PDB file of N, CA, C, O and CB in Angstrom:
ATOM      1  N   MET A   1       0.923  -1.137  -0.155  1.00  0.00           N
ATOM      2  CA  MET A   1       0.147  -0.076   0.065  1.00  0.00           C
ATOM      3  C   MET A   1       0.955   1.403   0.189  1.00  0.00           C
ATOM      4  O   MET A   1       1.894   1.610   0.958  1.00  0.00           O
ATOM      5  CB  MET A   1      -0.619  -0.432   1.291  1.00  0.00           C
ATOM      6  N   GLY A   2       0.343   2.429  -0.791  1.00  0.00           N
ATOM      7  CA  GLY A   2       1.366   3.239  -0.618  1.00  0.00           C
ATOM      8  C   GLY A   2       1.208   4.544  -0.159  1.00  0.00           C
ATOM      9  O   GLY A   2      -0.002   4.693   0.008  1.00  0.00           O
ATOM     10  N   THR A   3       1.744   5.469   0.103  1.00  0.00           N
ATOM     11  CA  THR A   3       1.799   6.406   1.309  1.00  0.00           C
ATOM     12  C   THR A   3       0.790   7.198   0.863  1.00  0.00           C
ATOM     13  O   THR A   3       0.634   7.445  -0.333  1.00  0.00           O
ATOM     14  CB  THR A   3       3.175   7.206   1.660  1.00  0.00           C
ATOM     15  N   MET A   4      -0.171   7.775   2.054  1.00  0.00           N
ATOM     16  CA  MET A   4      -1.250   8.757   1.591  1.00  0.00           C
ATOM     17  C   MET A   4      -1.038  10.034   2.345  1.00  0.00           C
ATOM     18  O   MET A   4      -0.800  10.119   3.550  1.00  0.00           O
ATOM     19  CB  MET A   4      -2.754   8.207   1.844  1.00  0.00           C
ATOM     20  N   ILE A   5      -1.166  11.106   1.408  1.00  0.00           N
ATOM     21  CA  ILE A   5      -0.555  12.478   2.319  1.00  0.00           C
ATOM     22  C   ILE A   5      -1.933  13.326   1.946  1.00  0.00           C
ATOM     23  O   ILE A   5      -2.544  13.170   0.889  1.00  0.00           O
ATOM     24  CB  ILE A   5       1.286  13.399   1.635  1.00  0.00           C
ATOM     25  N   LEU A   6      -2.311  14.239   2.985  1.00  0.00           N
ATOM     26  CA  LEU A   6      -3.491  14.707   2.928  1.00  0.00           C
ATOM     27  C   LEU A   6      -3.141  16.181   2.488  1.00  0.00           C
ATOM     28  O   LEU A   6      -2.265  16.615   3.236  1.00  0.00           O
ATOM     29  CB  LEU A   6      -4.278  14.489   4.243  1.00  0.00           C
ATOM     30  N   ILE A   7      -3.470  16.980   1.662  1.00  0.00           N
ATOM     31  CA  ILE A   7      -3.181  18.027   1.057  1.00  0.00           C
ATOM     32  C   ILE A   7      -3.970  18.947   1.261  1.00  0.00           C
ATOM     33  O   ILE A   7      -5.171  18.708   1.130  1.00  0.00           O
ATOM     34  CB  ILE A   7      -3.038  17.881  -0.035  1.00  0.00           C
ATOM     35  N   ASN A   8      -3.568  20.147   1.606  1.00  0.00           N
ATOM     36  CA  ASN A   8      -4.507  21.471   1.710  1.00  0.00           C
ATOM     37  C   ASN A   8      -4.734  21.904   0.287  1.00  0.00           C
ATOM     38  O   ASN A   8      -3.745  22.307  -0.325  1.00  0.00           O
ATOM     39  CB  ASN A   8      -3.795  22.782   2.601  1.00  0.00           C
ATOM     40  N   SER A   9      -6.044  21.876  -0.400  1.00  0.00           N
ATOM     41  CA  SER A   9      -6.157  22.446  -1.713  1.00  0.00           C
ATOM     42  C   SER A   9      -7.527  22.857  -1.800  1.00  0.00           C
ATOM     43  O   SER A   9      -8.408  22.214  -1.229  1.00  0.00           O
ATOM     44  CB  SER A   9      -5.766  21.504  -2.840  1.00  0.00           C
ATOM     45  N   PRO A  10      -7.795  24.003  -2.553  1.00  0.00           N
ATOM     46  CA  PRO A  10      -9.387  24.251  -2.058  1.00  0.00           C
ATOM     47  C   PRO A  10     -10.180  23.760  -3.184  1.00  0.00           C
ATOM     48  O   PRO A  10     -10.620  24.402  -4.138  1.00  0.00           O
ATOM     49  CB  PRO A  10      -9.841  25.930  -1.737  1.00  0.00           C
ATOM     50  N   ASN A  11     -10.312  22.263  -2.861  1.00  0.00           N
ATOM     51  CA  ASN A  11     -11.290  21.358  -3.878  1.00  0.00           C
ATOM     52  C   ASN A  11     -12.935  21.832  -3.537  1.00  0.00           C
ATOM     53  O   ASN A  11     -13.248  21.672  -2.357  1.00  0.00           O
ATOM     54  CB  ASN A  11     -11.058  19.417  -3.503  1.00  0.00           C
ATOM     55  N   THR A  12     -13.622  22.192  -4.115  1.00  0.00           N
ATOM     56  CA  THR A  12     -15.201  22.638  -3.999  1.00  0.00           C
ATOM     57  C   THR A  12     -16.173  21.443  -4.740  1.00  0.00           C
ATOM     58  O   THR A  12     -16.126  21.056  -5.908  1.00  0.00           O
ATOM     59  CB  THR A  12     -15.461  24.285  -4.886  1.00  0.00           C
ATOM     60  N   THR A  13     -17.014  21.029  -3.704  1.00  0.00           N
ATOM     61  CA  THR A  13     -17.547  20.237  -4.119  1.00  0.00           C
ATOM     62  C   THR A  13     -18.810  20.670  -4.955  1.00  0.00           C
ATOM     63  O   THR A  13     -19.142  21.848  -5.088  1.00  0.00           O
ATOM     64  CB  THR A  13     -17.657  19.506  -3.186  1.00  0.00           C
ATOM     65  N   LYS A  14     -19.545  19.496  -5.558  1.00  0.00           N
ATOM     66  CA  LYS A  14     -20.601  20.092  -6.654  1.00  0.00           C
ATOM     67  C   LYS A  14     -21.654  20.822  -5.762  1.00  0.00           C
ATOM     68  O   LYS A  14     -21.878  22.023  -5.912  1.00  0.00           O
ATOM     69  CB  LYS A  14     -21.408  18.815  -7.676  1.00  0.00           C
ATOM     70  N   ASP A  15     -22.392  19.940  -4.685  1.00  0.00           N
ATOM     71  CA  ASP A  15     -23.420  20.424  -3.972  1.00  0.00           C
ATOM     72  C   ASP A  15     -23.244  21.176  -2.720  1.00  0.00           C
ATOM     73  O   ASP A  15     -24.176  21.253  -1.920  1.00  0.00           O
ATOM     74  CB  ASP A  15     -24.140  19.469  -3.744  1.00  0.00           C
ATOM     75  N   SER A  16     -22.029  21.772  -2.486  1.00  0.00           N
ATOM     76  CA  SER A  16     -22.065  22.900  -1.764  1.00  0.00           C
ATOM     77  C   SER A  16     -20.638  23.700  -1.994  1.00  0.00           C
ATOM     78  O   SER A  16     -19.757  23.162  -2.666  1.00  0.00           O
ATOM     79  CB  SER A  16     -22.368  22.512  -0.276  1.00  0.00           C
ATOM     80  N   ASN A  17     -20.473  24.809  -1.499  1.00  0.00           N
ATOM     81  CA  ASN A  17     -19.241  25.562  -1.570  1.00  0.00           C
ATOM     82  C   ASN A  17     -18.547  25.160  -0.487  1.00  0.00           C
ATOM     83  O   ASN A  17     -17.846  26.033   0.023  1.00  0.00           O
ATOM     84  CB  ASN A  17     -19.374  27.013  -1.603  1.00  0.00           C
ATOM     85  N   LYS A  18     -18.536  24.004   0.057  1.00  0.00           N
ATOM     86  CA  LYS A  18     -17.368  23.682   1.443  1.00  0.00           C
ATOM     87  C   LYS A  18     -16.187  23.270   0.712  1.00  0.00           C
ATOM     88  O   LYS A  18     -16.151  22.686  -0.371  1.00  0.00           O
ATOM     89  CB  LYS A  18     -17.814  22.269   2.684  1.00  0.00           C
ATOM     90  N   VAL A  19     -15.222  23.651   1.447  1.00  0.00           N
ATOM     91  CA  VAL A  19     -13.985  22.994   0.654  1.00  0.00           C
ATOM     92  C   VAL A  19     -13.309  22.243   1.448  1.00  0.00           C
ATOM     93  O   VAL A  19     -13.027  22.531   2.611  1.00  0.00           O
ATOM     94  CB  VAL A  19     -12.997  23.911   0.057  1.00  0.00           C
ATOM     95  N   SER A  20     -12.914  20.915   0.684  1.00  0.00           N
ATOM     96  CA  SER A  20     -12.504  19.529   0.952  1.00  0.00           C
ATOM     97  C   SER A  20     -11.195  19.600   0.425  1.00  0.00           C
ATOM     98  O   SER A  20     -10.786  20.023  -0.657  1.00  0.00           O
ATOM     99  CB  SER A  20     -13.394  18.373   0.315  1.00  0.00           C
ATOM    100  N   PRO A  21     -10.418  18.934   1.735  1.00  0.00           N
ATOM    101  CA  PRO A  21      -8.804  18.768   1.320  1.00  0.00           C
ATOM    102  C   PRO A  21      -8.893  17.586   0.303  1.00  0.00           C
ATOM    103  O   PRO A  21      -9.851  16.827   0.157  1.00  0.00           O
ATOM    104  CB  PRO A  21      -7.653  18.335   2.754  1.00  0.00           C
ATOM    105  N   ALA A  22      -7.658  17.579  -0.398  1.00  0.00           N
ATOM    106  CA  ALA A  22      -7.082  16.851  -1.274  1.00  0.00           C
ATOM    107  C   ALA A  22      -6.303  15.581  -0.657  1.00  0.00           C
ATOM    108  O   ALA A  22      -5.654  15.690   0.384  1.00  0.00           O
ATOM    109  CB  ALA A  22      -6.266  17.730  -2.010  1.00  0.00           C
ATOM    110  N   VAL A  23      -6.375  14.759  -1.139  1.00  0.00           N
ATOM    111  CA  VAL A  23      -5.638  13.659  -0.605  1.00  0.00           C
ATOM    112  C   VAL A  23      -4.466  12.828  -1.730  1.00  0.00           C
ATOM    113  O   VAL A  23      -4.909  12.212  -2.700  1.00  0.00           O
ATOM    114  CB  VAL A  23      -6.833  12.636  -0.087  1.00  0.00           C
ATOM    115  N   ALA A  24      -2.836  12.914  -1.433  1.00  0.00           N
ATOM    116  CA  ALA A  24      -2.116  12.860  -2.300  1.00  0.00           C
ATOM    117  C   ALA A  24      -1.635  11.136  -2.195  1.00  0.00           C
ATOM    118  O   ALA A  24      -1.296  10.743  -1.079  1.00  0.00           O
ATOM    119  CB  ALA A  24      -1.091  14.049  -2.139  1.00  0.00           C
ATOM    120  N   LYS A  25      -1.619  10.285  -3.191  1.00  0.00           N
ATOM    121  CA  LYS A  25      -1.460   9.014  -2.717  1.00  0.00           C
ATOM    122  C   LYS A  25       0.157   8.794  -3.185  1.00  0.00           C
ATOM    123  O   LYS A  25       0.370   8.929  -4.390  1.00  0.00           O
ATOM    124  CB  LYS A  25      -2.651   7.923  -3.372  1.00  0.00           C
ATOM    125  N   PHE A  26       1.009   8.549  -2.541  1.00  0.00           N
ATOM    126  CA  PHE A  26       2.304   8.246  -3.391  1.00  0.00           C
ATOM    127  C   PHE A  26       2.947   6.699  -3.339  1.00  0.00           C
ATOM    128  O   PHE A  26       2.978   6.070  -2.282  1.00  0.00           O
ATOM    129  CB  PHE A  26       3.468   9.267  -2.848  1.00  0.00           C
ATOM    130  N   PRO A  27       3.419   6.195  -4.512  1.00  0.00           N
ATOM    131  CA  PRO A  27       3.863   4.769  -4.168  1.00  0.00           C
ATOM    132  C   PRO A  27       4.803   4.334  -3.260  1.00  0.00           C
ATOM    133  O   PRO A  27       5.581   5.174  -2.809  1.00  0.00           O
ATOM    134  CB  PRO A  27       4.275   4.241  -5.133  1.00  0.00           C
ATOM    135  N   GLU A  28       4.889   3.124  -2.883  1.00  0.00           N
ATOM    136  CA  GLU A  28       5.750   2.338  -1.739  1.00  0.00           C
ATOM    137  C   GLU A  28       7.178   3.068  -2.236  1.00  0.00           C
ATOM    138  O   GLU A  28       7.516   3.362  -3.383  1.00  0.00           O
ATOM    139  CB  GLU A  28       5.727   0.296  -1.840  1.00  0.00           C
ATOM    140  N   GLN A  29       7.870   3.251  -1.017  1.00  0.00           N
ATOM    141  CA  GLN A  29       9.387   3.442  -1.168  1.00  0.00           C
ATOM    142  C   GLN A  29       9.976   2.882  -2.386  1.00  0.00           C
ATOM    143  O   GLN A  29      10.505   3.507  -3.306  1.00  0.00           O
ATOM    144  CB  GLN A  29      10.114   2.828  -0.035  1.00  0.00           C
ATOM    145  N   ALA A  30       9.816   1.649  -2.269  1.00  0.00           N
ATOM    146  CA  ALA A  30      10.591   0.725  -3.264  1.00  0.00           C
ATOM    147  C   ALA A  30      10.514   1.092  -4.942  1.00  0.00           C
ATOM    148  O   ALA A  30      11.364   1.049  -5.831  1.00  0.00           O
ATOM    149  CB  ALA A  30       9.958  -0.800  -3.045  1.00  0.00           C
ATOM    150  N   ASP A  31       8.822   1.539  -4.916  1.00  0.00           N
ATOM    151  CA  ASP A  31       8.127   1.656  -6.388  1.00  0.00           C
ATOM    152  C   ASP A  31       8.719   2.883  -6.936  1.00  0.00           C
ATOM    153  O   ASP A  31       8.972   3.066  -8.127  1.00  0.00           O
ATOM    154  CB  ASP A  31       6.396   1.789  -6.390  1.00  0.00           C
ATOM    155  N   LEU A  32       8.948   3.817  -5.849  1.00  0.00           N
ATOM    156  CA  LEU A  32       9.282   5.397  -6.163  1.00  0.00           C
ATOM    157  C   LEU A  32      10.892   5.115  -6.500  1.00  0.00           C
ATOM    158  O   LEU A  32      11.369   5.680  -7.484  1.00  0.00           O
ATOM    159  CB  LEU A  32       8.963   6.675  -4.622  1.00  0.00           C
ATOM    160  N   LEU A  33      11.752   4.220  -5.666  1.00  0.00           N
ATOM    161  CA  LEU A  33      12.776   4.531  -6.107  1.00  0.00           C
ATOM    162  C   LEU A  33      13.155   3.987  -7.454  1.00  0.00           C
ATOM    163  O   LEU A  33      14.035   4.457  -8.175  1.00  0.00           O
ATOM    164  CB  LEU A  33      13.536   4.296  -5.237  1.00  0.00           C
ATOM    165  N   ASN A  34      12.310   2.824  -7.750  1.00  0.00           N
ATOM    166  CA  ASN A  34      12.714   2.197  -9.230  1.00  0.00           C
ATOM    167  C   ASN A  34      12.325   3.359 -10.165  1.00  0.00           C
ATOM    168  O   ASN A  34      13.223   3.643 -10.958  1.00  0.00           O
ATOM    169  CB  ASN A  34      11.808   0.656  -9.697  1.00  0.00           C
ATOM    170  N   GLN A  35      11.216   4.092 -10.264  1.00  0.00           N
ATOM    171  CA  GLN A  35      10.789   4.917 -11.131  1.00  0.00           C
ATOM    172  C   GLN A  35      11.707   6.114 -11.303  1.00  0.00           C
ATOM    173  O   GLN A  35      12.027   6.574 -12.399  1.00  0.00           O
ATOM    174  CB  GLN A  35       9.528   5.245 -10.791  1.00  0.00           C
ATOM    175  N   LEU A  36      12.125   6.605 -10.059  1.00  0.00           N
ATOM    176  CA  LEU A  36      13.234   7.385 -10.366  1.00  0.00           C
ATOM    177  C   LEU A  36      14.485   6.831 -10.905  1.00  0.00           C
ATOM    178  O   LEU A  36      14.949   7.637 -11.712  1.00  0.00           O
ATOM    179  CB  LEU A  36      13.533   8.004  -9.322  1.00  0.00           C
ATOM    180  N   LYS A  37      15.032   6.052 -10.818  1.00  0.00           N
ATOM    181  CA  LYS A  37      15.844   5.136 -11.263  1.00  0.00           C
ATOM    182  C   LYS A  37      15.719   4.852 -12.975  1.00  0.00           C
ATOM    183  O   LYS A  37      16.679   4.942 -13.739  1.00  0.00           O
ATOM    184  CB  LYS A  37      15.533   3.927 -10.389  1.00  0.00           C
ATOM    185  N   ALA A  38      14.742   4.600 -13.261  1.00  0.00           N
ATOM    186  CA  ALA A  38      14.215   4.741 -14.620  1.00  0.00           C
ATOM    187  C   ALA A  38      14.165   5.761 -15.351  1.00  0.00           C
ATOM    188  O   ALA A  38      14.260   5.690 -16.576  1.00  0.00           O
ATOM    189  CB  ALA A  38      13.196   4.454 -14.688  1.00  0.00           C
ATOM    190  N   ARG A  39      13.965   7.159 -14.523  1.00  0.00           N
ATOM    191  CA  ARG A  39      13.860   8.207 -15.139  1.00  0.00           C
ATOM    192  C   ARG A  39      15.589   8.789 -15.312  1.00  0.00           C
ATOM    193  O   ARG A  39      15.976   9.392 -16.313  1.00  0.00           O
ATOM    194  CB  ARG A  39      12.763   9.118 -14.303  1.00  0.00           C
ATOM    195  N   ARG A  40      16.346   8.502 -14.289  1.00  0.00           N
ATOM    196  CA  ARG A  40      17.416   8.788 -14.150  1.00  0.00           C
ATOM    197  C   ARG A  40      18.515   8.152 -14.104  1.00  0.00           C
ATOM    198  O   ARG A  40      18.847   7.954 -12.935  1.00  0.00           O
ATOM    199  CB  ARG A  40      17.369   9.234 -13.517  1.00  0.00           C
ATOM    200  N   LYS A  41      19.420   7.632 -15.052  1.00  0.00           N
ATOM    201  CA  LYS A  41      19.863   6.275 -15.023  1.00  0.00           C
ATOM    202  C   LYS A  41      21.201   6.332 -14.068  1.00  0.00           C
ATOM    203  O   LYS A  41      21.643   5.268 -13.633  1.00  0.00           O
ATOM    204  CB  LYS A  41      20.148   5.698 -16.596  1.00  0.00           C
ATOM    205  N   LYS A  42      21.789   7.472 -13.771  1.00  0.00           N
ATOM    206  CA  LYS A  42      23.089   7.800 -13.197  1.00  0.00           C
ATOM    207  C   LYS A  42      22.734   8.189 -11.887  1.00  0.00           C
ATOM    208  O   LYS A  42      23.602   8.689 -11.171  1.00  0.00           O
ATOM    209  CB  LYS A  42      23.900   8.887 -13.942  1.00  0.00           C
ATOM    210  N   LEU A  43      21.249   7.985 -11.350  1.00  0.00           N
ATOM    211  CA  LEU A  43      21.049   8.163 -10.235  1.00  0.00           C
ATOM    212  C   LEU A  43      21.899   7.584  -8.860  1.00  0.00           C
ATOM    213  O   LEU A  43      22.316   6.446  -9.074  1.00  0.00           O
ATOM    214  CB  LEU A  43      19.957   7.866 -10.323  1.00  0.00           C
ATOM    215  N   ARG A  44      22.191   8.014  -7.737  1.00  0.00           N
ATOM    216  CA  ARG A  44      22.408   7.142  -6.795  1.00  0.00           C
ATOM    217  C   ARG A  44      21.845   7.557  -5.598  1.00  0.00           C
ATOM    218  O   ARG A  44      22.403   8.143  -4.671  1.00  0.00           O
ATOM    219  CB  ARG A  44      23.672   6.883  -6.673  1.00  0.00           C
ATOM    220  N   ALA A  45      20.443   7.127  -5.719  1.00  0.00           N
ATOM    221  CA  ALA A  45      19.499   7.070  -4.684  1.00  0.00           C
ATOM    222  C   ALA A  45      19.684   5.854  -3.943  1.00  0.00           C
ATOM    223  O   ALA A  45      20.466   4.987  -4.335  1.00  0.00           O
ATOM    224  CB  ALA A  45      18.154   7.177  -5.171  1.00  0.00           C
ATOM    225  N   HIS A  46      19.102   5.759  -3.042  1.00  0.00           N
ATOM    226  CA  HIS A  46      18.734   4.781  -2.281  1.00  0.00           C
ATOM    227  C   HIS A  46      17.347   4.143  -1.731  1.00  0.00           C
ATOM    228  O   HIS A  46      16.496   4.700  -2.426  1.00  0.00           O
ATOM    229  CB  HIS A  46      19.306   5.068  -1.492  1.00  0.00           C
ATOM    230  N   LEU A  47      16.876   3.522  -1.103  1.00  0.00           N
ATOM    231  CA  LEU A  47      15.660   3.017  -0.154  1.00  0.00           C
ATOM    232  C   LEU A  47      15.743   4.032   0.673  1.00  0.00           C
ATOM    233  O   LEU A  47      14.828   4.845   0.539  1.00  0.00           O
ATOM    234  CB  LEU A  47      15.728   1.549   0.632  1.00  0.00           C
ATOM    235  N   ALA A  48      16.515   4.266   1.476  1.00  0.00           N
ATOM    236  CA  ALA A  48      16.411   5.057   2.660  1.00  0.00           C
ATOM    237  C   ALA A  48      16.376   6.668   2.385  1.00  0.00           C
ATOM    238  O   ALA A  48      15.826   7.479   3.131  1.00  0.00           O
ATOM    239  CB  ALA A  48      17.609   4.677   3.564  1.00  0.00           C
ATOM    240  N   ASP A  49      16.967   6.934   1.347  1.00  0.00           N
ATOM    241  CA  ASP A  49      16.432   8.158   0.612  1.00  0.00           C
ATOM    242  C   ASP A  49      15.298   8.537   0.041  1.00  0.00           C
ATOM    243  O   ASP A  49      15.017   9.709  -0.208  1.00  0.00           O
ATOM    244  CB  ASP A  49      16.986   8.340  -0.186  1.00  0.00           C
ATOM    245  N   MET A  50      14.459   7.383  -0.239  1.00  0.00           N
ATOM    246  CA  MET A  50      12.808   7.669  -0.630  1.00  0.00           C
ATOM    247  C   MET A  50      12.113   7.863   0.778  1.00  0.00           C
ATOM    248  O   MET A  50      11.174   8.622   1.015  1.00  0.00           O
ATOM    249  CB  MET A  50      11.968   6.213  -1.542  1.00  0.00           C
ATOM    250  N   GLU A  51      12.663   7.153   1.527  1.00  0.00           N
ATOM    251  CA  GLU A  51      11.654   6.770   2.974  1.00  0.00           C
ATOM    252  C   GLU A  51      11.909   8.618   3.367  1.00  0.00           C
ATOM    253  O   GLU A  51      10.921   9.258   3.727  1.00  0.00           O
ATOM    254  CB  GLU A  51      12.589   5.108   4.612  1.00  0.00           C
ATOM    255  N   VAL A  52      12.968   9.160   3.277  1.00  0.00           N
ATOM    256  CA  VAL A  52      13.340  10.604   3.567  1.00  0.00           C
ATOM    257  C   VAL A  52      12.513  11.739   2.871  1.00  0.00           C
ATOM    258  O   VAL A  52      11.912  12.645   3.448  1.00  0.00           O
ATOM    259  CB  VAL A  52      14.776  10.798   3.168  1.00  0.00           C
ATOM    260  N   VAL A  53      12.583  11.551   1.704  1.00  0.00           N
ATOM    261  CA  VAL A  53      11.549  12.367   0.976  1.00  0.00           C
ATOM    262  C   VAL A  53      10.043  12.171   1.300  1.00  0.00           C
ATOM    263  O   VAL A  53       9.215  13.080   1.364  1.00  0.00           O
ATOM    264  CB  VAL A  53      11.706  12.104  -0.446  1.00  0.00           C
ATOM    265  N   LEU A  54       9.834  10.955   1.477  1.00  0.00           N
ATOM    266  CA  LEU A  54       8.198  11.117   1.860  1.00  0.00           C
ATOM    267  C   LEU A  54       8.092  11.307   3.186  1.00  0.00           C
ATOM    268  O   LEU A  54       7.008  10.919   3.621  1.00  0.00           O
ATOM    269  CB  LEU A  54       7.243   9.866   1.531  1.00  0.00           C
ATOM    270  N   GLU A  55       8.723  11.702   3.883  1.00  0.00           N
ATOM    271  CA  GLU A  55       8.871  12.180   5.124  1.00  0.00           C
ATOM    272  C   GLU A  55       8.653  13.698   5.106  1.00  0.00           C
ATOM    273  O   GLU A  55       7.882  14.349   5.811  1.00  0.00           O
ATOM    274  CB  GLU A  55      10.176  11.786   5.648  1.00  0.00           C
ATOM    275  N   ILE A  56       9.517  14.138   4.127  1.00  0.00           N
ATOM    276  CA  ILE A  56       9.415  15.318   3.928  1.00  0.00           C
ATOM    277  C   ILE A  56       8.292  16.122   3.358  1.00  0.00           C
ATOM    278  O   ILE A  56       8.012  17.299   3.589  1.00  0.00           O
ATOM    279  CB  ILE A  56      10.264  15.457   3.399  1.00  0.00           C
ATOM    280  N   LEU A  57       7.759  15.344   2.644  1.00  0.00           N
ATOM    281  CA  LEU A  57       6.517  15.372   1.967  1.00  0.00           C
ATOM    282  C   LEU A  57       5.448  15.382   3.050  1.00  0.00           C
ATOM    283  O   LEU A  57       4.550  16.218   2.956  1.00  0.00           O
ATOM    284  CB  LEU A  57       6.369  14.176   0.987  1.00  0.00           C
ATOM    285  N   GLU A  58       5.462  14.576   4.014  1.00  0.00           N
ATOM    286  CA  GLU A  58       4.225  14.375   4.886  1.00  0.00           C
ATOM    287  C   GLU A  58       4.428  15.422   6.016  1.00  0.00           C
ATOM    288  O   GLU A  58       3.389  15.716   6.607  1.00  0.00           O
ATOM    289  CB  GLU A  58       4.076  12.777   5.502  1.00  0.00           C
ATOM    290  N   ASN A  59       5.577  16.051   6.439  1.00  0.00           N
ATOM    291  CA  ASN A  59       5.805  17.195   7.453  1.00  0.00           C
ATOM    292  C   ASN A  59       5.480  18.389   6.508  1.00  0.00           C
ATOM    293  O   ASN A  59       4.801  19.337   6.903  1.00  0.00           O
ATOM    294  CB  ASN A  59       7.445  17.265   8.166  1.00  0.00           C
ATOM    295  N   HIS A  60       5.987  18.314   5.245  1.00  0.00           N
ATOM    296  CA  HIS A  60       5.416  19.872   4.832  1.00  0.00           C
ATOM    297  C   HIS A  60       3.858  19.996   5.080  1.00  0.00           C
ATOM    298  O   HIS A  60       3.317  21.025   5.487  1.00  0.00           O
ATOM    299  CB  HIS A  60       5.680  20.233   3.090  1.00  0.00           C
ATOM    300  N   GLN A  61       3.167  18.738   4.762  1.00  0.00           N
ATOM    301  CA  GLN A  61       1.720  18.713   4.653  1.00  0.00           C
ATOM    302  C   GLN A  61       1.448  19.372   5.836  1.00  0.00           C
ATOM    303  O   GLN A  61       0.708  20.356   5.841  1.00  0.00           O
ATOM    304  CB  GLN A  61       1.022  17.328   4.510  1.00  0.00           C
ATOM    305  N   HIS A  62       1.979  18.926   6.873  1.00  0.00           N
ATOM    306  CA  HIS A  62       1.454  19.023   8.396  1.00  0.00           C
ATOM    307  C   HIS A  62       1.583  20.511   8.836  1.00  0.00           C
ATOM    308  O   HIS A  62       0.941  21.032   9.748  1.00  0.00           O
ATOM    309  CB  HIS A  62       2.381  18.025   9.486  1.00  0.00           C
ATOM    310  N   GLU A  63       2.739  21.263   7.854  1.00  0.00           N
ATOM    311  CA  GLU A  63       3.085  22.501   8.119  1.00  0.00           C
ATOM    312  C   GLU A  63       2.137  23.771   7.770  1.00  0.00           C
ATOM    313  O   GLU A  63       1.948  24.918   8.176  1.00  0.00           O
ATOM    314  CB  GLU A  63       4.242  22.594   7.518  1.00  0.00           C
ATOM    315  N   SER A  64       1.537  22.667   6.533  1.00  0.00           N
ATOM    316  CA  SER A  64       0.545  23.986   5.691  1.00  0.00           C
ATOM    317  C   SER A  64      -0.945  24.179   6.462  1.00  0.00           C
ATOM    318  O   SER A  64      -1.751  25.012   6.049  1.00  0.00           O
ATOM    319  CB  SER A  64       0.099  23.455   3.762  1.00  0.00           C
TER     320      SER A  64
END
């Protein structure tokens, strides 16, 4: 199961003018690393790096 991060963005619903937050779903750390390496062949990233990236995104969301 991928990582889900709640993102504060103004998504209005059709039935009302209420603003609902958006949820961003990110792939698993290993899948994210594989996708990144597929795009950048000379990349020297590791699985631990992907964990840090996902933590940064999650912490950034909590600050917003």
